[in-house]
C-alpha positions in Angstrom: 116.9 51.3 22.7 116.2 47.5 23.5 112.5 46.4 23.4 111.3 43.2 25.2 109.5 40.8 22.9 106.0 42.1 24.5 107.1 45.6 23.7 108.0 44.6 20.2 104.5 42.9 19.9 102.8 46.0 21.2 104.6 48.3 18.6 103.5 46.1 15.7 99.8 45.8 17.1 99.5 49.6 17.2 101.1 50.2 14.0 98.8 47.7 12.5 95.6 49.4 14.4 96.4 53.1 13.0 95.2 52.3 9.2 91.7 51.1 10.6 91.4 54.4 12.6 91.9 56.4 9.4 88.4 57.2 8.8 88.5 59.1 12.4 91.5 61.1 11.6 89.5 64.4 11.8 87.8 63.3 15.2 91.0 61.8 17.0 95.0 62.4 17.1 96.5 59.5 16.1 99.8 59.3 18.0 103.1 57.8 17.5 103.7 54.2 17.8 104.1 53.2 21.2 105.3 50.0 23.0 102.7 49.9 25.9 99.7 47.8 26.2 97.4 50.8 26.0 97.2 53.7 23.7 95.3 57.0 24.3 93.9 58.9 21.3 93.0 62.5 22.1 89.6 63.7 20.6 90.5 66.6 18.4 89.7 70.2 20.0 88.6 68.7 23.3 91.4 69.1 26.1 91.6 66.2 28.6 89.3 63.7 26.5 90.7 60.6 25.0 89.8 57.3 23.5 91.7 54.5 24.9 92.6 51.2 23.1 94.1 48.4 25.5 95.6 45.1 24.7 96.2 42.3 27.4 98.0 39.0 27.3 96.7 37.7 30.6 93.9 37.3 30.5 94.0 37.7 26.5 91.6 40.6 25.8 91.3 43.8 24.1 89.0 46.9 25.5 88.0 50.5 24.4 87.4 53.1 26.6 86.2 57.1 26.6 88.7 58.6 29.3 88.6 62.0 30.8 91.7 63.5 32.3 92.6 66.8 34.3 89.9 69.2 34.3 87.7 67.3 32.0 87.1 64.8 34.9 84.7 67.4 36.5 82.1 66.4 33.8 82.3 62.7 34.8 79.3 63.0 36.9 77.2 64.9 34.3 77.9 62.0 31.9 77.1 59.4 34.3 73.8 60.8 34.9 73.0 60.2 31.3 74.1 56.7 31.6 71.0 55.1 30.3 70.7 57.3 27.4 74.4 56.8 26.4 74.0 53.1 26.8 71.1 53.1 24.7 73.0 55.1 22.0 76.2 52.8 22.1 74.1 49.7 22.1 75.8 48.2 25.0 76.6 48.5 28.8 79.2 50.8 29.8 81.2 50.3 32.9 82.0 53.6 34.7 85.3 53.8 36.5 86.2 56.7 38.9 88.7 55.2 41.2 92.0 56.6 39.6 92.7 60.1 40.8 94.3 61.3 37.7 91.5 60.0 35.2 88.1 58.7 35.1 86.6 56.6 32.3 83.7 54.6 30.9 84.8 51.6 29.0 82.9 48.8 27.2 83.4 45.2 28.1 86.5 43.2 27.3 86.4 41.3 24.0 88.3 38.0 24.7 90.9 37.3 21.9 94.6 36.5 21.7 96.6 39.7 21.0 99.7 37.6 20.2 97.8 36.0 17.4 98.9 38.3 14.4 96.3 36.5 12.0 93.3 37.8 14.3 94.7 41.4 14.6 92.4 42.6 11.6 89.2 41.5 13.4 90.5 42.9 16.8 91.4 46.4 15.2 88.0 46.5 13.3 86.4 45.9 16.8 88.3 48.7 18.4 87.7 51.0 15.3 84.0 50.6 15.5 84.0 51.1 19.4 85.8 54.4 18.8 83.4 55.5 16.0 80.5 55.0 18.5 82.3 56.9 21.4 83.0 59.7 18.9 79.5 59.7 17.8 78.0 59.5 21.5 80.3 61.2 23.6 81.7 64.2 21.4 78.4 66.3 21.4 77.8 65.7 24.9 81.3 66.7 26.0 81.3 69.9 23.7 78.1 71.0 25.5 79.7 70.8 28.9 82.8 72.4 28.1 
């Protein structure tokens, strides 16, 4: 299969991220390497709930999100009702997005960085891993109560 240079970069980017997520291996399912600009990691034992990492070239940035798909979307408003408490626990503002029919999400602001700069990947991956750890800590107990 032919991969474009961008797809090859994405594949290397995600492969380099996975070791950073090892401490979360009980909480999330680490997927196969993927060539897209984003990657979803399912919360173990919770159907329809994912942590999403994304990387963009234009504008250059990374982001982390808590995503609900399928029947899990029905819990979006219950979680959003706890917005202040959730944001206090996360230690930052969360942007709530309900515009896609197949999924809803809450995501943290973008971190401006150059995803093509492999010398900076360690810092970028640590940022994503830290956000994922907080998402698991804050969202898992709430979602488990709702399901």
